[in-house]
Every structure is written in structure tokens, then in C-alpha cells.
C-alpha distance (Angstrom), angle and dihedral (degrees) to the residues before:
residue distance angle dihedral
X1 . . .
X2 3.82 . .
X3 3.80 93.9 .
X4 3.80 91.9 47.2
X5 3.82 91.9 50.7
X6 3.81 92.3 47.5
X7 3.79 88.7 52.3
X8 3.83 92.6 45.8
X9 3.80 90.9 50.6
X10 3.83 92.2 49.4
X11 3.80 95.6 -115.6
X12 3.79 110.5 172.7
X13 3.80 136.5 -130.9
X14 3.82 94.6 9.9
X15 3.78 113.1 -166.1
X16 3.81 127.4 -176.2
X17 3.79 120.2 -156.9
X18 3.81 118.8 -164.8
X19 3.81 106.7 -137.3
X20 3.81 98.0 175.5
X21 3.80 112.4 128.3
X22 3.81 88.4 3.3
X23 3.79 104.7 72.1
X24 3.76 139.7 11.3
X25 3.82 94.0 -139.8
X26 3.81 93.1 86.7
X27 3.78 146.4 -51.1
X28 3.80 97.5 -95.8
X29 3.77 138.3 17.9
X30 3.79 119.1 -158.1
X31 3.81 119.0 -161.6
X32 3.79 121.4 -169.7
X33 3.79 142.4 154.7
X34 3.77 134.4 -127.4
X35 3.79 123.2 -156.8
X36 3.81 96.5 -124.2
X37 3.80 142.1 -1.5
X38 3.79 89.4 -90.7
X39 3.81 91.9 51.1
X40 3.83 92.3 47.6
X41 3.82 90.0 50.7
X42 3.81 93.5 47.2
X43 3.80 92.8 49.7
X44 3.81 91.3 48.1
X45 3.82 92.0 48.0
X46 3.80 92.4 52.2
X47 3.79 93.8 47.2
X48 3.81 89.4 48.8
X49 3.82 90.8 50.8
X50 3.80 91.7 49.4
X51 3.79 91.9 49.5
X52 3.81 92.2 49.3
X53 3.81 91.1 50.0
X54 3.80 88.6 51.4
X55 3.81 90.2 52.1
X56 3.80 94.5 -110.7
X57 3.78 116.9 142.1
X58 3.79 109.9 -140.9
X59 3.77 134.2 178.9
X60 3.79 116.2 -139.1
X61 3.79 124.4 -160.6
X62 3.79 131.1 179.6
X63 3.80 100.4 33.7
X64 3.80 100.1 129.4
X65 3.82 93.2 61.9
X66 3.83 100.0 22.8
X67 3.80 94.1 -155.5
X68 3.81 90.1 118.7
X69 3.78 121.8 4.3
X70 3.79 119.9 -169.8
X71 3.80 120.7 -162.2
X72 3.79 114.5 -168.3
X73 3.79 107.9 -163.7
X74 3.79 95.4 166.9
X75 3.80 105.2 -109.7
X76 3.81 92.3 28.7
X77 3.79 125.6 50.6
X78 3.79 116.0 -166.5
X79 3.80 124.6 -161.4
X80 3.79 119.3 -169.7
X81 3.81 114.7 -173.6
X82 3.75 139.4 179.1
X83 3.85 103.4 -116.9
X84 3.80 96.9 -110.7
X85 3.81 92.0 48.2
X86 3.80 90.8 48.8
X87 3.80 90.3 50.8
X88 3.81 91.2 49.1
X89 3.82 95.5 52.0
X90 3.83 96.1 34.8
X91 3.79 90.5 -161.5
X92 3.80 92.1 173.9
X93 3.81 91.2 62.1
X94 3.80 89.0 68.0
X95 3.81 87.9 62.8
X96 3.82 101.3 40.0
X97 3.80 90.7 112.2
X98 3.79 90.3 55.0
X99 3.82 127.0 73.7
X100 3.79 109.9 -86.8
X101 3.79 129.1 177.7
X102 3.75 134.7 -171.2
X103 3.80 110.4 -112.6
X104 3.82 94.1 -105.9
X105 3.79 90.8 56.2
X106 3.83 90.5 49.4
X107 3.79 92.7 51.7
X108 3.81 91.7 46.7
X109 3.81 92.5 51.1
X110 3.80 90.7 50.8
X111 3.82 91.0 52.4
X112 3.82 91.9 56.0
């Protein structure tokens, strides 16, 4: 659901990191970029709405500024960055030693 909404909302450079057996913070981490603060906020709002409709309780942080919004939905943690903020923090580099897949690859592997 999260990956589909990110794609629908035109989020960019979507990356999925499998955290299973590697961290207790969740099963998956999804990292993506929005083009502007407004875009980041809109994407985060829509994902939050979808999660609520699905009965998933999620914590959202970073909405007032919308430079980096984190959505903690339990098993899935979603990060939505403005590109320059994402480049500054380089969150993906922390996980380079762990299996990571672009969102399209993740969706394709689930379909098999």
C-alpha cells in the first residue's frame, strides 16, 4: 500500500530496505523524496490517510516543516525527504551493507 501510494503521488527515488533479522525497529524501511516541502507534506498526508483507513496506527513526525517526514507504521517505517535534506543525511548509506531494493524490484518480487 505504501509503495503504491508513493508511486501514485509521484515520489522520487523510492528505495526499500529489508530490515527483517537485521533490526528490531521494523520489517521494512522505505526511503523516498518529494520535490518540495509541499510535495513531501502531501505525500505524507495521503500515506497517513491510507494507513488510517486500513486500521493501521501510525506516528508521524516532521509535518510542520516537511523537510523530512517520518511515518512509523510499526512493521514499515517510511521516510520522505526533500532531495537536499536526503543528500545531507544520506540515510541509505547506513544500510549499504544490508539488502536494499528499488521499489519496483520489491513489488515484482512480491508478485512472484
